[in-house]
C-alpha positions in Angstrom: 96.4 97.6 102.5 95.5 100.6 100.3 93.8 99.6 96.8 96.7 100.0 94.2 97.4 99.6 90.5 100.5 98.8 88.7 101.5 98.9 85.2 104.8 97.7 83.9 106.4 97.9 80.7 105.5 101.4 79.6 107.5 102.4 76.7 108.9 105.7 78.1 111.9 106.3 80.2 111.0 106.8 83.9 112.7 109.9 84.1 109.8 111.4 81.7 107.1 109.6 83.5 108.2 110.9 86.7 107.5 114.6 85.6 103.9 113.5 85.2 103.5 111.2 88.4 105.0 114.0 90.5 102.0 116.2 89.4 99.4 114.2 90.7 100.9 112.8 94.0 98.8 113.9 96.9 95.8 115.4 94.8 92.2 114.4 94.9 91.2 111.7 92.3 88.8 114.1 90.4 91.7 116.8 90.3 94.2 114.3 89.3 92.0 113.2 86.4 91.6 116.7 85.4 95.5 117.3 85.5 96.2 114.2 83.4 93.5 115.0 80.9 94.9 118.4 80.0 98.6 117.4 80.2 100.7 117.7 77.0 102.9 114.9 78.1 102.7 111.6 76.3 103.0 109.7 79.6 99.6 111.2 80.9 97.5 108.8 79.1 99.2 105.6 80.6 99.2 107.3 84.0 95.6 108.0 83.7 94.8 104.3 82.9 96.7 103.3 85.9 94.8 105.7 88.1 91.4 104.6 86.8 92.4 100.9 87.6 93.4 101.9 91.2 90.1 103.5 91.6 88.1 100.6 90.2 90.1 98.3 92.7 89.0 100.4 95.5 85.5 100.0 94.6 85.8 96.4 94.2 87.6 96.0 97.6 84.8 98.0 99.3 82.0 96.0 97.5 83.8 92.9 98.5 83.8 93.9 102.1 80.2 95.1 102.2 81.0 98.7 102.6 80.3 101.9 100.7 83.0 104.1 99.2 82.8 107.6 98.0 84.9 108.1 94.9 85.1 111.6 95.2 86.8 111.4 98.7 89.8 109.3 97.3 93.2 110.9 97.0 96.6 109.5 95.3 98.2 108.6 98.5 101.3 107.0 96.7 102.5 107.3 93.3 106.0 106.4 91.9 107.5 105.5 88.6 110.5 103.2 88.5 112.8 101.9 85.8 111.6 98.9 84.0 113.3 96.7 81.5 115.7 97.9 79.0 115.4 96.7 75.5 118.9 96.6 73.8 119.1 97.3 70.2 122.4 97.6 68.1 123.4 100.1 65.4 126.3 100.0 63.1 129.1 102.4 63.5 132.5 103.2 61.8 135.2 100.4 61.7 132.9 97.5 61.7 131.7 98.4 65.2 128.3 98.3 66.8 126.9 100.8 69.4 124.2 100.1 71.8 120.7 101.8 71.7 118.8 101.5 74.9 115.0 101.7 74.7 113.9 102.3 78.3 110.8 101.2 79.9 109.2 102.2 83.1 106.7 100.7 85.8 104.0 102.9 87.4 102.6 102.2 90.7 99.5 104.2 92.1 97.8 103.7 95.5 94.5 105.5 96.4 93.0 106.1 99.9 90.1 107.8 101.5 90.6 111.2 103.0 90.9 111.2 106.9 88.0 112.9 108.8 85.6 113.1 105.8 
């Protein structure tokens, strides 16, 4: 199984996070770091943390198996942002009613793998 990292409970909607995740899917790790570093989207910081964790997990897996791994040869093989839990808050409305406010969360999963043929 490819080294991966998952972060759940990101306090931003999955729709907004997907915009950033789509930009790094299939890219090399160093290129993905550069894209995330200079992105103006708020989700880029959280996704960068998940990517760093996935790379660290790849290094740990290689070390555990007594193998060497070149981090520069890794690429983002799988990246997805799904919906997480939704926090429900209530806001008062006219005539004594209450209307819901949905505060959406998301979950990000990133897999990294070495490039084939290198």
